[in-house]
Steps between C-alpha positions, in 0.01 A plus 500: 500500500798731550535548125146636474574795731706663225234456231249766401216364289257687278207340315378615159140427402528638148407853603683595819739385771405363842724442801316179583354226285152596373220265605426209268224562249161355589496168310130507412509861375819430305350195333180684406694795354735268315208295372343809344822583311542141380184542291681751278662380174857373544667775290322767706603331825862483384497868398353610834755292693790633292392863548455440872850350523662789313327745735618288796861519378479873434370570852761270653786672317375842607493387865846343478645823358359701792603257773805283439470132590772235526286237332156439348331158519240426231252220572264543202489291180793681337791724608446873522740716302670732750777734392641611835479202736632140496208260484424140593221325312314204652407237241289232667468262205490482121143375467408796280743361246500122558126471573370801310178321408404484870510881539283780358638598160532870585719413800728286282528780244584749774771274641659425162493862387659644812734219607692541172527873553556512877700198612822682418397776742519267801824503696421155641226236481363341817298179485353247743641157409811355344284344228375843386850648533632248247202564270565876504869455422426267208194684364636854506871421457598709803820438699446256787639753751219740406228267635454405865253245641368562852221261600173610656378375838168446677374782718569409866123503561477171311531227764289202613170620650307342785192291428253753646621779268492264202142398581395866532639580155333194349170621645563859382547394136273192514788265415477120516663310786768353270615662176778539248614859455617710207626855561571741215350707222258290293683541170591245228864456612384360836380185321172453685369306200741216586402523868133442412595196290705361789216553747271291281760221465613486864354234727384771737195725518679775694382848393720779362519856633623763251632818663600796282400766254294396199784611272480501121474267204262219407405255773409172327527326835179673611306324223678177586391529864136518387524223240675259735258568784770636731339834587406379849869435570629846403503804732619837365570762766653779290791699644551461876722695743815328629361514854230252395712313248736361764211313666379377162849363426512342846165326450569361153579137424751629245584797281474391136706723272530355146615828340672480162757763590596710804779741581489379861162368616446676832187298595724190515706632793203678660314169512802310632549762772141434614551123518314438174647231270566604139449341161658716229643488149848376425541795261685835504596623849263278696740208568752759623244640744336176614822301533433145622209619714232491231341248265626604155282416199514548124267797431386330178411166662167492684557136603810600699306775673212264577744251655651778711155605623412140589826440686488819703127455579514134601847445650522674839864405562605633159310824558651553848849446361435763232378746764822454699720543192293798384539689828879459476505603132290812563726596793798507261344806328513807728387854421784639712748331266310618190499859632867495602619358167283748309640793696855376442427485126361855508816625672724316253321638194481852644879508544595349165 
């Protein structure tokens, strides 16, 4: 913590600076506003986003000229072009390029247009897994020393919850006594279509709870749920606050995370930290994050996922062993380490 005493932080919201982090946007309002814009034609959406970004950069440069900063950290889709200040750009994954068909087209256009014109403006690239670090180096042909991987970590609030609190949350959201859990935006890349197939195949009638924003893109799995007569086994809660999510993790039979591609996969370690076993894909960064504490499955093989669901639902000893391993794996990711390594990177880049 001693390092932090010498750090002065300012937060830029696109219009002005704040000396403390602005409150998070209201998820429901944000989704409604975003949903209204998504009805516009893709070229119009791209144009509006591009104009907004150019205005963002212009305002940022004006602020940086008035008040000198040692470093600027950009966490949006693309780097900001800043003329007076060294900058670090966080790139969380390359899904907009490798899985472009699972994103809105205007977002892909925005990324491709600006990444080609702005990547050279970044002094350094920060990412969240070694898998993504190697992808960035290979995809954009940047020197390996220009890209640093610092893993994420579960918020300390995520820990095993007592049975009374778990029961209260189940009652609050009308959840079944036993359930599989998925946490994340309901978008094509999360591969819920395969999860529905696996639920039908598995020798288990355990229900599935889907927690997260409705997201974007077609949802063929919704039709499949109706056709296969599985609607009574699906509960959709929408977005939930972390304060409630920790009990939902703690009460789940398992987190099922068959995503096609992730830069890190934070729900994996959040679930493990709450004593919830994990079934996740053997793709991208997920094996790196889950280690030997999760059941790894081929995200294109519903039979493998069905077998994993059966084993974790029916074998108590196997499940308890996964819980023990998961708690240890989650404990290896600490926000204090993430913060310290990030600050050290900032200091290094600022003094280059």
